[in-house]
N, C-alpha and C positions, 0 to 999 in steps of 0.2 A: 289679493287672492292670487294674482299670476305670480307673486313675488314667491310666495308660499311653496307652488308648483315648481317653480325653476329651482328654489332650494332643496326641495324634496328631490331632486332628481340631479340636481349637480354634486350635493353631499356624499352620496351613495359612490357616484362614479368617480369623482375626484379623490375619493377614499379607495376605491378600488385602483387604480393609477398608480396612487404614491406607493400602495402596499405593493404592486406588482413590480414596481420600480425599484423598490427596495430589495424584494426578494431576487430579482435580476441582479443587482448590484452586490449583493451578498455571496451568491453564487457564482460569479464570474471574476470576484478578485480575493487576491491573497491563498489562491490554493497552489500549493507544492506540485506540479505534476511532474514527474519523474519521466525520462525515457524508456525506461525498460531495457533491455537486451540491444546494443548496438554490435552486429557482427561488423568485422574489420573487413575492408576491401580485401579480395585474392591478391595475392602476389604473382604479377606476369600470367593470369588467367589459370593458375592452378589453388586447389584447396589445401589450406593446410590445417584442417581443425577447426575447434570452436574458437577460434581467435577472436576476440573482441572484449568487449565491458558493457557493464550495466549498471544503472540506479534504479532502485526501488524505494518507494515509500515503505518503511515498517512499522509494526506495532508490537511489540513482544510483551507476551502476557505475564504479568505476574502468578506468583504463586497464592494457595491458599484458596477458600472458595470462591474469592470475587474472582480471580485468574481464572480457576478451572470453568465458571459460569460464561467467561468472555469478558468478563468489565473491566474499564479502562482505569479505574482508580489507582489501582497499581501498575500498571502497566508501563513500558517505555517506549516511545517515539523515538524515530530516527531513520534512517537511511540504510539500505544493503546496498554495498558497494562490491561487484563483480568484476575483476579484473586479473587477466592471465591464469585463470586457475586457482583465484586466491579469493575467499569472499569475507569481508569485513563488516561488522555493525558500528555505526559512527551514531550515538544518540543526538538526539537534537541540543543545538549550544555547544557540543563538544566539538573540541580541532582535532582530535585523533580517534581512530578509533578504539570501542570499547574492548573488542577483540577482533581477530585477524585467524583465518583458520584457512589451508589449501583445501579445497576441494574433494580429494582423494580422502580425508580424513573424515568426511561428512555423509550420514546416512540421513535419507529424507522419506518424509511420509507425508503423502498427502490426504488429509483429512476429510476434502469435500467443503464445497463452498459457504453452507451453512453451519458448519460446524464453529464452536465457541473461537477455535485457531484453525485456519487450514492448512496451515502446514506444521509439522514437528521436524526441527533439525539437531542431530544429534552429534557429537563431535566432541575434542578435546575441551571446548567452551560450557559443555554439559549438555542437556535436553534443552532446547528451545522452543517453545511454543508461538508461534506469530501469524501475521496476517499479513499479506504483501500485498501491494498495489502500484501504478504508476500514478493511481489518483491519490488525491487528499483521502488520509483517513479521517474518519470521523471519532472524536474523541469524547464527545458526551452522549450523543444518540445513535441508535443503528440504524440502517436504512437497508431493507430489504432486498431492493432492487440493485443498490450499489454493491450489497454483500455478493450477489450473484456474479457482477463486473468482476469485483476485486478475487473472487474462487478464480476466473479464467486468468486473472494476471499471477497469483501465486501458482496455478497450474505451469504457466509459461517460465515464471521464475525458478521452478522444482526442476522443470526440463532444461533451462540454462546451466542449472547446478548439475545435471546429470552429466549434460554434454561436456562439461568441464572436469569430470572425473568424480564427483558422488557420487554414491550409488542410493537406490531404491530401498525401503525399508518396509 
């Protein structure tokens, strides 16, 4: 009888510990966290404008109905690189940027944290609807709390673009 009670108590506790450790390991490993905007240090105590660089994780939404709803099936993932007033999109696994645009040629529209795409960038590369984050961007499922944080990251990214010469649209 005592063995039955011990097993009945230990199995659920052991299972809960294993599940908890697995979730912790999954959430803490393999996440590509980017630095976001890193301003350059001032030269001899003077400020010379928005000099610096930044890297953000990016999800560029595809077209069609799936892209319009914010679906990831036809989205492209990669990183945005902002350096000396130029924005580049480097897809995952690529050695070179897919496109590079000077910020003064960009128009930025912040659509909101919970929109299917938080930002719309318009320029020589066309219209790009995207989500931007310093955190890993989920590729299969959505997370509402994370989407709110990503909205703040997207707004900071848009502000950095405007500080580098892009304009609000």
